[in-house]
N, C-alpha and C positions, 0 to 999 in steps of 0.2 A: 781576551778572556776564554781560556780554553774550558769546555763543557763536557759534562759527563753525556753519557747516551741517554740518561733521562732530562738532559737540557738544563742542566744544573750546573754552576760552578765547580770544578773539582777541589777547591780545596774544601768543602764540605766533607767530603769523604778521604781526606789526608788527614791522619794522625803523623803522632809527634816521631820522630827517629829514637825512640826510647829505650831502655834497660830491661829486659828482660830475666827472667827467674836463671835463663842460663849464658846470658851473655847478652849484646847487642841487639837489638831487634828494628826492623825499618818499616815494617808494614804488617796489617793485622791479615791472620790465617782466612778470615772468610771475611771479602770484600762486598758480598752478597750482603750478608746481616749489617754489615756498617752501612751501605748505601740505601736500604728500605729506613733504618733508624733513622738516618739523619735526614732522608727525607718528607717523613713526620715531623720530626724534629723543629723545621726549616718553617712549618707552614704555617705557627702561631709564635707569638711571644711568650718566650718564658721565663717565670720568675724562680721558682725552687723545684730543683731535679733530685729525685729520689736514684740514687744507682745501686742496687740491693745486691747486686753480685758483680760486683765493681772491676774484681782480677787485677790485671797488673795496671788499669787505668787506658787503657786504649780510649773504648768510647768515652769514659768520664773525661778523659783530655779533650774529646771533641766536644763535646756538651757545654763545658767549663770556656771554650774558646769562642764560641761560636751562640752568646746569646743571652745567657742565663744569668740570674741575679746571685742565686745560691745553689751548691751542689753539695749534697750530702753521700756521702761514699761509702759503702759497709763490704767490708770483706773478712771473711773466717782464718783465710789460710796465713799463716806468719809469712812465710817467704812471698808469697805476692802481695802482703800487706806493705812490707819492706820497700818491694816495686812500686806499687802502689805511692808512696809517700814520694818517692823520687821522683816520679813523673809528672805529681800535683804538685811539686814544690811552687810551682811561679803561680797558680791560682792564691798563695794566701791571703785570707781576710774572704775568699769566696767560695773556697773548697770545705767541708768539714769532712776529715776522715775518721772513720770509726771499726776499730778491728774489733769482730765479735759476729755472733750467729744474728742473720735477720730477723730469724722469729722475737730473738729478745729485742731486738732493736725496735720492732714495732710494735712489742707490748710493754715496754718499759719506757721507751725514748722519742717516740714520735709526737710529734706537737700537733694535735688534732685543729691548732689554730694556723698554724704554719700555711701558707697558699702552695700548694704543692701542685705544678702545673704538668708534671710528665716523669712518669713511674718505669723505670724500666729495670724489671724480671729477666733476666738471663741467663737462667740457671743452667748449672753442667746437666740437672737432671729434670725431675719434676720439681714445675714452681708454685703447685695448686693450693698448697698449704698456707705458703707465704702470701698468696694472694686473697685466701680467706681471710686471713689476718688484718690484712691493711684495711679491708670491706670494716671489719669490724671496729678496728680502732679508729679509723679517719672517717669522720660524716663528707658526703658527697655536698658539697653547698657553692660550688664552681665548677667548671667545664676542666677535665685536665685528661692527658692521654698516656695509655698504659701500653708500653712493649713488651711484647711475652716472648720468650723463646722455651718452647714445651718440646723438650726431649724424650717424654716417656708415650709420648703416643705411636710414635716408630718404632720404639726398643722392642720390637717383638720379639728377639731373640732371649727376653727375660722375662716371660710370662710368671713367673712366679711372683712378680714386682708388684706388692700389696698396693699401692698407690695407684696402679694401672687398673687393677681388679677395681677398686673401690670408688675411684672417680671416671673410667673411662669404658670399662669390659663390661660393666655389670649385664645388660642385657644383651651380651654376644657369649657367656658362660655358662656351662653347664654345670648346673649346683654340685653334683655327685662329684664329678673331678675335678670340677676349675678348670677346666680347660677351654680353649675359644673354640668355638662353631668352627668358625671359620674366618680368618685372618684376610682370606680377599674378601669377605663380605663387606668388612668394612671401608676399603678404598677409599677415599674423598671424603667420606661419613666423618672419619678425625677430626675436621673441622668444626663439621656441623657439633660436634660431641662437645669440643671446646667452647664454641659460641653459645650454645644453651647453658653449660656449665657457669659461664660470664653472666648470661639474661637473667639465670635463676640466682646469682648473687645480688645483681641490682635488684632485683624485685623484692629481697628481704630487707635491703638496706634503703630504699626509697632513692633508686637512680635509675638510669636507663642507659644502655652501650648501645655503641652503633661502632661495626668492625670498619676501619680503615685498610688493611689487607690482610691476606695469606700467602704463605710463599713455604713450599716444601723445601729444605735445603738438598743441595745438590747430591748429597750421600744418604739422602733419605732418612735421615736419625733426627730430625727436630723440623717442627714448624715455626717460620718467622710468624708475628702478628701482631697488630696492634689494634686500639677500640679508643674512640673519643668516649669518655664518661659526664655524662649529664645528670644532675640534680632531677629528679622526677619531676614532670610536670605535673601541677594542680589541675585536676579537670579531665584528666583521660581515664579511660577503663582500667580500673584496679584488676588485672588477671590474679592478686593474689589470692581473692577470693572464689577464683574456681580452683587454685590446685592447694587451698587449705593450708598456705604458709602461713598467713598471720588474720587474725579477725573475723569476724562474720560480716556478709554483705551491710546489714543494718549499721554494725560499729564502722565500716568503712567509710558509707553514706554518711554518718556522723563528723567524723574526723573532716572529711571533703568539705561538707556545709562548713565547718568552724573554719577552714583555711580561707575558704572564701569570702568569709564574712572580714575577716582578717586583713585580706588585702583589699577589699571595699568593692568586692567584685557585685 
């Protein structure tokens, strides 16, 4: 059996010879992204997978082929969706294909009782709003893995991007001119900015996050990352009371006592 340089079977990283918008395709353009995704995907048993930027279906095909019981693919582009249907045709009964906006799907069609174990946010730009919506609509009651392609952090050629200002560069901008003080000052701190964003979301929604990997792609246009998301452990220090996210210290203590009594501690 041939192994990759990560000592894992090559079949985990090899997708279908599928049809693309412009004709037949035989391989994914970014093998690095596929390899990182499949390494984390293969670590745990998968139940339901959400591929929220499914595109032509390369990663969706790999997810469906290697272990999940159900996969939900959402793609807005009409041309890509036609290709997605062709490439996922062999997984009838397992694959649910939906054409439309990710935000509309998360707002109106995401089942909070579905056992989602893996979510792929593979955005062309920034997936921040979709990640926020997912946490708002899906209560974290079990462990899941969240894989992210974040293309806005390193897209400094478009500093007018409102999402870049709003979510990442607020501490680095001069308010009067809305210009970045120094792009070079950011450096590897971009990764920490994303991690803190995820941590704050988890604190707001009774969860906790553990980073699995961070990798800047070769073109320096996006960060590939993944997080293990877990329910918040009852009894650990609640940092929300220090940063003012929710409730007072006394209210937090009462809630913790009620939870401890319920579980019989």
